[in-house]
C-alpha positions, 0 to 999 in steps of 0.5 A, spaced: 817 311 910 808 308 909 803 305 909 796 306 909 791 301 910 786 294 905 780 298 904 777 298 897 781 297 891 788 299 889 793 303 885 799 301 880 804 304 877 810 304 873 815 310 874 822 312 876 823 318 880 830 319 882 829 322 889 832 321 896 829 320 903 831 323 908 831 322 914 832 326 920 837 327 924 838 334 926 837 338 933 832 342 932 832 350 933 826 351 939 820 354 936 818 359 937 811 358 942 811 364 946 806 367 938 801 362 941 794 365 938 787 363 942 787 356 940 781 354 934 776 348 935 780 341 937 780 337 931 780 330 935 782 322 933 775 324 929 776 328 925 780 325 919 775 320 915 779 314 916 775 312 909 778 317 905 787 313 907 790 308 905 797 303 906 801 305 899 806 299 898 811 300 893 817 295 890 822 296 885 829 295 888 826 294 896 819 295 897 817 300 901 811 301 904 806 306 907 802 312 906 796 315 902 789 319 902 786 320 897 783 328 895 775 330 893 778 334 886 782 326 884 788 326 886 793 322 889 797 325 895 804 322 898 811 322 900 815 322 892 821 320 896 816 313 897 816 313 889 823 311 888 824 307 883 819 305 884 815 301 878 809 300 880 805 301 887 799 300 891 794 304 895 790 300 898 787 292 897 788 287 892 780 286 890 782 291 884 787 295 879 787 302 875 795 300 871 797 307 870 802 307 862 808 312 865 813 314 862 821 311 863 823 318 867 817 318 870 813 325 868 806 322 866 799 326 865 798 322 871 803 323 877 805 329 878 812 332 883 815 335 888 820 334 889 823 342 892 817 340 898 818 331 897 810 330 895 808 327 890 801 326 886 796 321 883 790 321 879 784 316 880 780 314 885 782 307 888 779 309 895 772 310 897 772 316 900 776 324 898 777 330 904 777 335 901 783 340 901 782 346 908 780 352 906 786 357 910 793 355 913 795 352 919 797 357 925 802 355 930 798 353 935 793 350 932 790 342 934 789 337 929 789 329 927 795 326 924 795 320 919 797 314 917 798 307 916 806 303 921 808 297 920 803 294 923 798 296 918 793 298 921 790 306 920 791 310 927 791 316 928 794 322 933 793 329 934 798 335 935 799 342 936 802 346 931 808 349 935 812 353 929 812 353 921 819 354 918 824 351 914 827 344 915 833 344 915 832 346 922 831 339 923 834 336 918 831 334 911 832 340 905 824 341 905 823 349 905 817 350 909 815 345 913 809 345 919 812 342 927 808 337 929 809 336 937 806 329 936 810 322 935 810 319 928 812 313 925 815 308 920 810 309 916 806 314 916 809 318 911 804 321 906 799 321 911 794 326 911 794 332 918 787 335 918 784 340 922 778 341 926 773 341 920 776 333 916 781 339 913 788 336 909 792 343 912 799 338 911 802 331 908 806 327 912 813 327 910 818 326 917 819 325 923 826 329 928 829 323 930 832 327 937 826 331 939 820 326 936 817 332 931 814 330 925 815 335 920 809 335 915 810 340 908 804 346 907 799 341 902 798 348 898 805 343 896 800 338 893 803 337 885 796 336 880 797 332 875 
């Protein structure tokens, strides 16, 4: 579902990950908005350093386009379902390439995957800038900003509000811990970062509940380390 923008570098990865791209379809339970605390400083559309976000294109049996982002600890974060059956993945533009020697099953020191949480991280620095992991988790009622690359290939940024933290089962995805965000993303946003008012990453976009239109994001604490 994701794609990032065209920046300075690209990442080429040879992998073999078997996972499923869950598409949320169930009608969700009503979020408990009565728990909303006093809202902290709101994250605006200028909160995200867009030089740290890029389109990701993977090539396997199918071509998959999504989003990835660079962290200052050297990890490139995205969703696991973007790497299903892929043989190479490109992050950014074709100006240069990083080739990672991966095993046939994708189990390599350069890549880590949590299929339970649908998150993957690749070690490398293909982008010109980076984001930090937030010190504190997001809370219900907090305003956040989201970045992703839809079909037109241009990075877009939206603002939204965290309306719940719950099991993804209630929203049609098999993720045990997700944020439900009142923001309407589209295909290509998966793997994009969700940031707080400091521009620090609190979660990774993994899908959208199709009937209600809310965005589902997995807390950044579950992003694995290669």
